[in-house]
N, C-alpha and C positions, 0 to 999 in steps of 0.2 A: 598684749600682756606685755612688749617691750615694740619701740622702733629701731630701726637701723644705726641711729648715731650713739644708740644708748648700748645697741650689738660692736658696735665698733669700739669704745671703750670697753666695754667687758673684753672683748678681745687684749686690749693692750694689758689689763686690768693681769688675763692669764699670762700673756705672754711673757713677763717678768716669771712667772715660776714654767714654764713649759711652753718651747719650742714648741713652734707650728708642724705636726705630725705629718706623713708621708701619704702620699695617695698614689698608688702604685698598680702601672698596669703587667699585670703578671701573665706573660704569654701561657703556660701550661694551664693556668685556670678557665682561661680562653679558649682551652682546646678542651680543656673539659665540659662548660658550660657549651661550647659551641657558637661565641655570641663576644663581644669585645666585654671585657671586666673591670672597672677600678675599683681598689681594696684601703677605705679611710683606717691608715694600721691605727686605732687609739690604744693597740696596744702596746705605743712607745711613748706612754708619757711617763713620771717620772713616780708614778703610784700603782701604772700599767697596766691604767684602763682609763675612761674620759672621765667617770665621776669626776675627777680631779678639779675640771672645768671648772664645776658648778659650787663646790665646797669653793672656792676662791674666790669666787664671786660673793658668795652670800656671808665669808668672813670679811670681806673689804666692807661692804657695806653695813655691815655691826660692828664692828669696832668705830665707825666714823661717828655712826646713833648711837651709841652705845660703848664710850672706852673703857667703860670702866668695868664691862661684863665678867661677871667673877668665872663666868666657865659655858660650859655647851655642853649638850649631852642630844646623843640620840642613836637610831637602832639600824641595823642594817645587816646582809650576810654576808657584807664584804666589801665591796669597791666605793660604795657611801661612805662607809662607815672610815675609809683608807682617808679617801678625799679630805673628811672632815677633822683628821689629826695632820692630814700633811697642813690643810692650812691654816689649824689651829697655832702650831707650832710653831709656823710665820709668821704671827701676829703674837706668841706669847700668851693665847687662852689657853685654858686646860678644858680637854678633851673626855670626857664619857663615852662609850656606845659599849650598846647591850647586842649582844649576837645571841641567837638559838643555840642551845645546848647541842653539841655536833657538829656546829658552824666548820668551815674550811678552817682548820690545821693550820694553813700557809699564811690566809688571811689575817688570822688572827694575831700571828708572828707578827705580821708588817704591818697592824694596826698599830700592836705595842710597843714598836723598833720607828712607826714614827709619833709616839708619845702618849699615846691613848690609856685611858686606864678602861681594862676591858672587863665587860659584867657578862657572865652565861646565865641566859634566862627562859624556860619554854622549851616546847619541842619545834617553835617555827618562827619565823618572822615578825606575824602576827600579834605571837605571845610576847616575843622582845619587846615592839615596837608601843606596846600598852604598859609594861614593864617599865619602861623608859619614859615614857611619859607621868606616870604615877611618881617615879622618885624624881624627877625635875621638879615636880609642884614642891615636896617633902627638900629637895635641897638647895631649890632657889637658882638653880640651872638653867639656860635658855635652849631648849628642847627645839631641834633641827629637826621639823619635819622631813619626807620621803620627796616630795612635790614641793613645790614653791617657785613662786615668779624669779629670783634669782637663780636656784638652782638650772631650771631653765637657761637661760639666759644665759648663766655659765659653760653649760653643755652643746648650747648654739655655736660656738666661735667654733666647734670641730665642723658642724654642715656650714657656715662661710668659709674657713679654708677648705672644704671640698668643693665645694658649687662654685670659690673663682677658679679653682683648679681644672674641675671639668663640670664647666656649664653647660655644656650639653648631655648630658645625664639624661635616659629617656624612662628611667626606672631603680628606685634605690629601695634596698632592703634594708630595715631595721626593727634590731631588737629590743623586745617591754619587756621590763622590769616592773617597775613603778610609774616607768608612763615621760620621763625626762628628756630623754634621748630619742625618741620622738619627734615628742614637741618641738624643739629645738631645731630636729630638721624640716618638720612643717612651716614654724616662724621663717627660719630662714631662708628657705624657698618663699615663699613668700614676701617676705622682706626683698625681694633681690628679682620679684618678677618672674620667674622660670618656673617652668612647665612638666618638669619631673614629677612623676608618679611615686608617691612615697607607699611601700607598702608595708604594715607591722608582722613581724615574726613573733608565735609565741609556743610554749609549749602543750603537745598535748597530755600535757599531765599538770601542767597550771595555764588553763586557755583563760582567765577572767576576763581578761582586755576583749580577747578575741568572743567572748559569749555577750559581753556588753556590747562591743561593737555591734553585733549583729542584732543585740535585741533594742540598740540606741538610748541604753539606760544601763546604770551600775549591776551588775550580776557578779555577785558572791563565788565561792569556790567550796567545798570544807576542807579539802587538802590541796597542798603543791607539793608533786613529788618527785617530782623531776631531778635530775643528776646537776643541772644545769639551775645550780644556785640560783646566778644572775636573776632569773627571770621565772623565781619562787613567790610569784606575788597571789593572794587566793581574792582581794579586798582589792580595786581599781580604784581609783584617786577620783572624784567627779570632774574637776578643773581639767585634770591629763584626759577623760574620758571626754570632754567636750571639744578639745580641740582636734581631739584625734576622725571624732566622726568629721567634723568639718572639713579636717587637711588630708589625714589619708583614704588610700583609694578601697582597700581590703586589708584583712589580718590573713597570715596564712601558720597552721599549725604544724608542727612538725616535731616527731617520737625522737628520745633520748640515742636509737639506734640511729637515726638520720645524721643527729648533730654530732655524734664519733662518729661516722663516715668524713662529713662535715672538717672536722679538726685535725681526723690523719691527712682528708687531702691538703687543706692548709698547712700543712706539716710537709708533706711529697712538694707540693707546689710553689710554695713560699718561703718553707724554713723561719714559717712565722707560729709561735706556738697561742694555740686559740682556747680559752675558759669554754664551758658550755656553751651559754649566750653570745661570746665572741665569734664562735663558727656557727649560730644559730640562721646570723643571713644567707649564708652559701647553702647549710642546708635547706632555706625555704627556695632559691635560687634554683637551686637542683633537682627541688623538687616541680617546679617550675619551666623546667628548663626548654617543654618543646613551645613556649609561649615568647620566650625571649628571644629566638635568632633574628636577626638583623638589630637588635634592638642594644642601647649602650647600659650595663649595667652597672650599677652602688652597690657595694657591701659595704658594710659598717663594723669591724671588727672591735667590735669595744670591747676587749679586756683580752688579757692573756694572764689572768691569773688563776690558775688551776692546781690546784694540789697534787704533786707528785703520782700519789698513791693510787688517786681518783683516776688520773689519768692513764697508769700502768694498767689498772683494772679495768677501767672501762671501754679504754682505745684503743690500749695499748697492747703488749706480749703477753701477760697475763690475765688477758680475756676473754674470757667464753670464746670457741671456735662459731660457734652459731652468730654472737654479735661483734665480732670483730671488723675492724674498719678494713678494708682495703682497697689500692688504690686504683 
């Protein structure tokens, strides 16, 4: 998809707007997992998630190649849309973002604050994406896909930072939504010549990539009802799946209850607030705790954009006792 020189150039582009994010070793998380652990804090970007890196690289190339582009359009559950809105505003480009009805209120507000025109359509991400594609043709806007080489190139810059800060990681857990994050990690690892095992994390309620990985081909699902909206994907991207099949060692599926426990653990152990997808890596590591003894483990905290009402009802003081996370 790209070489190391291209990745270095992308890192320079991203760095104009996004300082390198921390990679911290938290002793309380190490106690919880019983081994060494490093967290890559992509919740510390200007949009609160890793996706901003991809938007910056994508818009940089688009504006260079098509300086008079009238505007962009895309679909999202939140972080991809914030990324594009943030990058578009820096380049003076109009951004129209489609979201499904009932989408995160706070992510919607953030996209509008970054300058996007927000349109609600459909019951899930797939419906919103299809309608955005139809509107793009009607309005003459450039349709930004959810997976593209430039998006992967951008988000791979966080993996470049992580692997240079911690080149001795034995295993890295990465949440999967549409696949750009894990593909970026695979590419960066391979370009740096490292041996880190990369494990994808999926929700049991949205397991399309896990099912596809097991089958060796694209497998779709009818629903994606996880509360971790960043992983609520029904239809995998074939190009992403090809990279994952070659570069990931396996997939781990985690339940919403396990994700809730991980959100709570990240708050108590590190005082970082994670959204569902952002806590999924820790949830997977906790599930595989017995396999990790003596290993140096990396966790991608991909974002922290969780609605307060969702946090309170899912893992906080308003959560049902049977599902409430405890440290």
